[in-house]
C-alpha positions as CSV (number, residue, x, y, z in Angstrom):
1,M,21.3,8.0,9.9
2,A,18.7,5.9,8.2
3,A,15.4,5.3,9.9
4,V,14.6,1.7,10.8
5,R,11.2,0.5,9.5
6,T,9.2,-2.2,11.2
7,S,7.8,-5.2,9.3
8,S,4.3,-3.8,9.6
9,E,5.3,-0.5,8.0
10,V,7.0,-2.4,5.1
11,A,3.9,-4.6,4.7
12,F,1.6,-1.6,4.7
13,N,3.8,0.1,2.0
14,R,3.7,-3.0,-0.2
15,I,-0.1,-3.2,0.2
16,A,-0.5,0.5,-0.6
17,I,1.7,0.2,-3.7
18,A,-0.2,-2.9,-4.9
19,A,-3.6,-1.1,-4.3
20,V,-2.4,1.9,-6.3
21,L,-1.2,-0.3,-9.2
22,I,-4.5,-2.2,-9.2
23,A,-6.5,1.0,-9.2
24,T,-4.4,2.4,-12.0
25,L,-5.1,-0.7,-14.1
26,I,-8.8,-0.5,-13.4
27,F,-8.9,3.1,-14.5
28,L,-6.7,2.6,-17.6
29,A,-8.5,-0.5,-18.9
30,P,-11.5,1.4,-20.4
31,I,-9.1,3.9,-22.1
32,Y,-7.2,1.0,-23.7
33,W,-10.4,-0.7,-24.7
34,I,-11.6,2.5,-26.5
35,A,-8.3,3.1,-28.2
36,S,-8.0,-0.5,-29.4
37,T,-11.6,-0.5,-30.7
38,A,-10.9,2.6,-32.7
39,F,-8.2,0.7,-34.7
40,K,-10.3,-2.4,-35.3
41,P,-12.4,-3.0,-38.4
42,K,-16.2,-2.8,-37.7
43,E,-16.6,-6.6,-37.9
44,L,-14.0,-7.2,-35.2
45,A,-15.2,-4.3,-33.0
46,V,-18.6,-5.8,-32.6
47,S,-17.6,-9.5,-32.6
48,V,-18.5,-11.8,-29.8
49,P,-16.3,-12.9,-28.1
50,P,-14.1,-9.7,-28.3
51,T,-10.9,-10.0,-30.3
52,V,-7.8,-8.9,-28.4
53,L,-5.1,-9.6,-31.0
54,F,-5.8,-8.0,-34.4
55,Q,-4.2,-6.2,-37.3
56,P,-4.6,-2.5,-36.6
57,E,-6.2,-0.4,-39.4
58,V,-6.1,3.4,-39.9
59,T,-8.7,3.5,-42.7
60,P,-11.4,4.9,-40.4
61,F,-9.1,8.0,-39.8
62,I,-8.3,8.7,-43.4
């Protein structure tokens, strides 16, 4: 027999899932930034404003 959940339990679960997803994005954003900067040419890596879309290069690793 399935347990019946109240609307407050469902709301709490949704808020908890949203909080975990937001925290995950906050913690993964710097890792993405570091990885994307590694594949940018030096001019784009230090440009202001930062460039989000770019042609990746692997020459720094060769």
